[in-house]
C-alpha positions, 0 to 999 in steps of 0.5 A, spaced: 500 500 500 505 505 497 499 510 496 497 510 503 504 510 506 505 516 501 499 520 504 501 518 511 508 520 511 507 527 507 501 529 512 506 527 518 511 531 514 506 537 514 504 537 521 512 536 523 514 542 519 508 546 522 510 545 529 517 546 528 515 553 524 521 552 519 517 554 513 515 561 511 508 563 514 504 562 507 508 556 505 501 552 504 498 557 500 504 557 495 504 549 495 497 549 493 498 555 488 503 550 485 498 544 485 492 548 482 497 551 476 502 546 475 501 539 478 493 538 477 493 541 470 499 536 468 495 530 471 489 531 467 493 532 461 497 525 462 490 522 463 488 524 456 488 517 453 483 514 458 478 520 457 475 516 451 467 514 452 464 507 450 459 503 452 463 499 458 464 506 461 456 508 461 454 505 468 460 507 472 460 514 469 453 515 470 453 513 477 459 517 479 456 523 476 449 521 479 453 521 486 456 528 485 450 531 483 446 528 488 451 530 494 451 537 491 444 538 492 444 535 499 449 539 501 446 546 498 440 544 502 443 543 508 447 549 507 441 553 507 438 550 513 444 551 517 445 557 514 453 555 513 457 561 511 459 562 504 466 559 505 463 553 509 458 551 503 464 552 498 468 547 502 462 542 502 460 543 495 467 541 493 469 535 498 462 531 499 461 530 491 468 529 489 471 523 492 479 520 492 477 515 487 484 515 484 490 515 489 486 512 494 480 509 491 484 505 485 489 501 490 483 500 495 479 497 490 485 493 487 486 490 494 479 488 496 476 486 490 482 484 486 485 486 479 479 484 475 475 490 478 481 496 477 478 497 470 471 499 473 474 503 478 478 507 473 472 508 469 469 511 475 475 515 476 477 518 470 470 519 467 466 521 473 470 524 479 476 526 474 471 530 469 467 533 475 473 536 478 475 540 472 468 542 470 464 542 476 469 544 481 471 549 477 464 552 477 463 551 484 470 556 485 467 561 480 460 561 483 463 562 490 469 567 488 469 574 492 467 578 486 460 580 485 456 575 481 454 575 474 454 570 468 460 573 465 464 573 471 462 566 472 464 564 465 470 567 465 472 564 472 471 557 469 474 558 462 480 561 465 481 556 471 487 552 469 484 545 471 479 546 466 483 549 460 487 542 461 481 538 461 480 541 454 487 540 452 486 533 454 480 531 450 484 534 444 490 530 445 485 524 446 482 525 439 489 526 436 492 519 439 498 522 441 504 517 443 504 516 451 511 517 451 510 524 449 505 524 456 510 521 460 513 528 463 506 531 464 505 524 468 511 525 472 509 532 474 502 530 476 505 525 480 507 531 485 500 533 486 498 528 492 505 529 496 505 536 495 497 537 497 498 532 503 504 537 506 500 543 505 494 539 509 499 538 514 501 545 515 494 547 516 491 541 519 488 543 526 485 538 530 480 542 534 475 546 530 470 551 531 463 548 533 460 550 527 465 547 523 465 540 527 458 539 525 459 541 518 464 536 517 460 531 521 454 532 516 459 532 510 463 526 512 456 522 513 453 524 506 460 522 503 462 515 507 455 513 509 449 516 505 451 516 498 454 509 498 448 506 501 443 510 495 448 507 490 448 500 492 440 500 493 440 503 486 445 498 483 441 492 486 435 493 482 439 493 476 442 487 472 449 488 472 456 484 474 457 483 481 464 485 481 462 492 477 457 493 483 462 492 488 467 497 485 462 502 484 459 502 491 466 502 494 468 508 489 462 512 491 464 511 499 471 514 498 474 519 502 474 527 500 478 528 494 485 531 496 485 535 489 478 538 491 481 540 498 487 544 494 482 548 490 478 550 496 484 552 500 487 555 494 481 560 494 481 561 502 475 557 503 475 555 510 482 552 509 482 549 516 475 545 515 478 543 508 484 540 511 480 537 517 475 533 512 481 530 508 485 528 514 479 525 518 476 522 512 482 518 510 483 515 517 475 513 517 475 510 510 480 505 512 474 502 516 468 504 512 470 501 506 471 494 508 465 495 512 461 496 506 464 490 502 462 486 508 455 488 508 455 488 500 457 480 501 453 479 507 446 481 504 
């Protein structure tokens, strides 16, 4: 489980650096700026060959997007009911719908279900979570920016958002059948995303959160780790699909909040303490909740 070791070590490194106070005060902001402008766009372009649509991709893709949109609606309703701040609402609109279906999700699905299930996890991630990060994520950031709201400002914010631009480039690249060798440098740069983000999260992670943030985080993680997988499972059970695909989709829908989504929120100054805490605690919880979901699916 190299992926989990990288996450843990980089998170601990960030916590240690914060405690030692050896870095400049705004180092976390600088690291997140690098992620948004360099590492994340590179990762999106590197994954261009996997962005092709076909019949096999429809079910994982549909459930991934269904989970994103349903979660977004639930978060919006809760934000209205509890009167969360604009910053808290933005964090939850990013971190609840968008799951860590790649760096954590794919290795975890492989470990629990075997290599045969990895293809389903990749389809869920690449055509669901990955596309949603660059499109839905960009839209959330644009709508929650500090500028006065207007359709023009939202569109400008969206089309000038680095990951969204990278997504357009990736679709062009996928249509040109570019040699995978030419994409290797982008893959190498994209590989720095998770280590850099987790160090940044560690630098900003505070174990004690304000009371209102604790309740928001609890509700958000409850939707992400419990409610959405339950809804996805109930719907999938009513369909006639391969059992292995069913398990892979449910497990992917149960993954912790996406690290890159937290980077978006932190980079925009949208309640960085809450964003870091949701990533950190979500990653800790998922090692318990995901195996429990698999046990439940196999037992019923």
